[in-house]
BATI-961801 format. One record per residue (C-alpha): residue number from 1; x, y, z. Coordinates in pm, whole numbers. Last residue first. Layout:
REM BATI-961801
+-----+--------+--------+--------+
!   n !   east !  north !     up !
+-----+--------+--------+--------+
! NUM !      X !      Y !      Z !
...
+-----+--------+--------+--------+
//
This chain:
REM BATI-961801
+-----+--------+--------+--------+
!   n !   east !  north !     up !
+-----+--------+--------+--------+
! 153 !  17103 !   9777 !   1650 !
! 152 !  17264 !  10142 !   1621 !
! 151 !  17357 !  10163 !   1990 !
! 150 !  17601 !   9859 !   2003 !
! 149 !  17753 !   9938 !   1642 !
! 148 !  17865 !  10265 !   1811 !
! 147 !  17985 !  10097 !   2087 !
! 146 !  18184 !   9891 !   1905 !
! 145 !  18351 !  10150 !   1717 !
! 144 !  18418 !  10358 !   2045 !
! 143 !  18574 !  10029 !   2170 !
! 142 !  18866 !  10063 !   1860 !
! 141 !  18921 !  10431 !   1907 !
! 140 !  18945 !  10390 !   2300 !
! 139 !  19216 !  10106 !   2219 !
! 138 !  19394 !  10315 !   1992 !
! 137 !  19391 !  10589 !   2243 !
! 136 !  19534 !  10362 !   2489 !
! 135 !  19811 !  10251 !   2262 !
! 134 !  19919 !  10588 !   2167 !
! 133 !  19891 !  10693 !   2549 !
! 132 !  20122 !  10442 !   2689 !
! 131 !  20247 !  10560 !   3015 !
! 130 !  19955 !  10840 !   3034 !
! 129 !  19667 !  10558 !   3055 !
! 128 !  19797 !  10319 !   3290 !
! 127 !  19581 !  10040 !   3172 !
! 126 !  19239 !  10117 !   3031 !
! 125 !  18925 !   9959 !   3145 !
! 124 !  18648 !   9972 !   2865 !
! 123 !  18321 !   9881 !   3001 !
! 122 !  18099 !   9591 !   2902 !
! 121 !  17807 !   9727 !   2651 !
! 120 !  17452 !   9820 !   2670 !
! 119 !  17434 !   9830 !   3084 !
! 118 !  17084 !   9929 !   3154 !
! 117 !  16995 !  10202 !   3403 !
! 116 !  16738 !  10200 !   3692 !
! 115 !  16928 !  10420 !   3949 !
! 114 !  17032 !  10044 !   4098 !
! 113 !  17191 !   9964 !   3772 !
! 112 !  17381 !  10305 !   3739 !
! 111 !  17518 !  10264 !   4108 !
! 110 !  17639 !   9873 !   4030 !
! 109 !  17782 !   9987 !   3714 !
! 108 !  17986 !  10266 !   3874 !
! 107 !  18148 !  10022 !   4151 !
! 106 !  18260 !   9801 !   3884 !
! 105 !  18375 !  10037 !   3644 !
! 104 !  18546 !  10200 !   3892 !
! 103 !  18757 !   9892 !   4012 !
! 102 !  18944 !   9968 !   3689 !
! 101 !  19234 !   9711 !   3825 !
! 100 !  19130 !   9654 !   4174 !
!  99 !  19435 !   9513 !   4370 !
!  98 !  19661 !   9770 !   4226 !
!  97 !  19917 !   9702 !   3950 !
!  96 !  19708 !   9703 !   3681 !
!  95 !  19666 !  10048 !   3666 !
!  94 !  19301 !  10241 !   3634 !
!  93 !  19107 !  10437 !   3417 !
!  92 !  18737 !  10343 !   3347 !
!  91 !  18504 !  10362 !   3056 !
!  90 !  18176 !  10306 !   3128 !
!  89 !  17828 !  10211 !   2930 !
!  88 !  17504 !  10329 !   2963 !
!  87 !  17116 !  10326 !   2848 !
!  86 !  16828 !  10504 !   3050 !
!  85 !  16567 !  10448 !   3263 !
!  84 !  16298 !  10664 !   3434 !
!  83 !  16553 !  10849 !   3592 !
!  82 !  16539 !  10923 !   3962 !
!  81 !  16431 !  11270 !   4112 !
!  80 !  16553 !  11243 !   4511 !
!  79 !  16785 !  10965 !   4421 !
!  78 !  16984 !  11164 !   4157 !
!  77 !  17204 !  11338 !   4420 !
!  76 !  17319 !  11055 !   4580 !
!  75 !  17397 !  10913 !   4197 !
!  74 !  17580 !  11231 !   4149 !
!  73 !  17773 !  11255 !   4511 !
!  72 !  17890 !  10897 !   4458 !
!  71 !  18023 !  11003 !   4072 !
!  70 !  18195 !  11316 !   4191 !
!  69 !  18402 !  11077 !   4452 !
!  68 !  18612 !  10936 !   4127 !
!  67 !  18528 !  10595 !   4130 !
!  66 !  18654 !  10342 !   4364 !
!  65 !  18977 !  10083 !   4344 !
!  64 !  19088 !  10090 !   4642 !
!  63 !  18880 !  10172 !   5004 !
!  62 !  18954 !  10425 !   5262 !
!  61 !  18668 !  10654 !   5154 !
!  60 !  18789 !  10686 !   4830 !
!  59 !  19112 !  10515 !   4659 !
!  58 !  19112 !  10618 !   4284 !
!  57 !  18997 !  10444 !   3961 !
!  56 !  18975 !  10696 !   3732 !
!  55 !  18614 !  10755 !   3559 !
!  54 !  18411 !  10796 !   3246 !
!  53 !  18067 !  10719 !   3272 !
!  52 !  17889 !  10690 !   2878 !
!  51 !  17549 !  10777 !   2841 !
!  50 !  17342 !  10668 !   2558 !
!  49 !  17053 !  10746 !   2359 !
!  48 !  17047 !  11111 !   2539 !
!  47 !  16785 !  11297 !   2746 !
!  46 !  16746 !  11011 !   3002 !
!  45 !  17080 !  11038 !   3169 !
!  44 !  17081 !  11439 !   3160 !
!  43 !  16742 !  11449 !   3282 !
!  42 !  16876 !  11290 !   3614 !
!  41 !  17107 !  11570 !   3636 !
!  40 !  17437 !  11652 !   3513 !
!  39 !  17684 !  11901 !   3640 !
!  38 !  17896 !  11706 !   3892 !
!  37 !  17970 !  11448 !   3590 !
!  36 !  18161 !  11669 !   3443 !
!  35 !  18029 !  11732 !   3084 !
!  34 !  18110 !  11608 !   2712 !
!  33 !  17810 !  11601 !   2460 !
!  32 !  17847 !  11402 !   2137 !
!  31 !  17626 !  11425 !   1845 !
!  30 !  17728 !  11072 !   1632 !
!  29 !  17836 !  11027 !   1280 !
!  28 !  18153 !  10802 !   1350 !
!  27 !  18383 !  11068 !   1379 !
!  26 !  18228 !  11220 !   1640 !
!  25 !  18269 !  10905 !   1830 !
!  24 !  18595 !  10909 !   1728 !
!  23 !  18642 !  11286 !   1851 !
!  22 !  18453 !  11210 !   2162 !
!  21 !  18660 !  10909 !   2279 !
!  20 !  18947 !  11100 !   2233 !
!  19 !  18839 !  11355 !   2410 !
!  18 !  18698 !  11112 !   2699 !
!  17 !  19073 !  10948 !   2707 !
!  16 !  19250 !  11350 !   2802 !
!  15 !  18959 !  11424 !   3054 !
!  14 !  19023 !  11069 !   3227 !
!  13 !  19403 !  11172 !   3217 !
!  12 !  19319 !  11517 !   3379 !
!  11 !  19462 !  11486 !   3708 !
!  10 !  19189 !  11378 !   3939 !
!   9 !  18902 !  11363 !   3694 !
!   8 !  18516 !  11306 !   3641 !
!   7 !  18356 !  11248 !   3334 !
!   6 !  18007 !  11216 !   3169 !
!   5 !  17990 !  11149 !   2779 !
!   4 !  17625 !  11169 !   2640 !
!   3 !  17568 !  11015 !   2322 !
!   2 !  17325 !  11134 !   2059 !
!   1 !  17255 !  10888 !   1780 !
+-----+--------+--------+--------+
//
């Protein structure tokens, strides 16, 4: 199966997490593309078996727990040429000390569903990625196996 990981990052932790996910999915036998969300188009979503949106949770536009601002721009951009339907899931990074832990996952799910997306698996929500990388990386690898099973059914 072909999987596309679309990410945005402020401090590079989201990119690092996306690379761990990429490595594990390739190891599981999938063809994987990793790209910045700001380079994606509506066709990007429909030319793959699954899109994994990967974002930090951050303050944006005066609101806490938002995805990277590039996700808002991406979904706004594809409104003019909406995809015919696509499958997606989400990997979000956050900090449980904040009010909206991994709020990016909920925001992206709402945007993707409104753009005719079908969420195939519950999001992975990673707490304080850089403070405990080995544990978070293991969570990513375990979730990648769940992703692989979900898209193979």
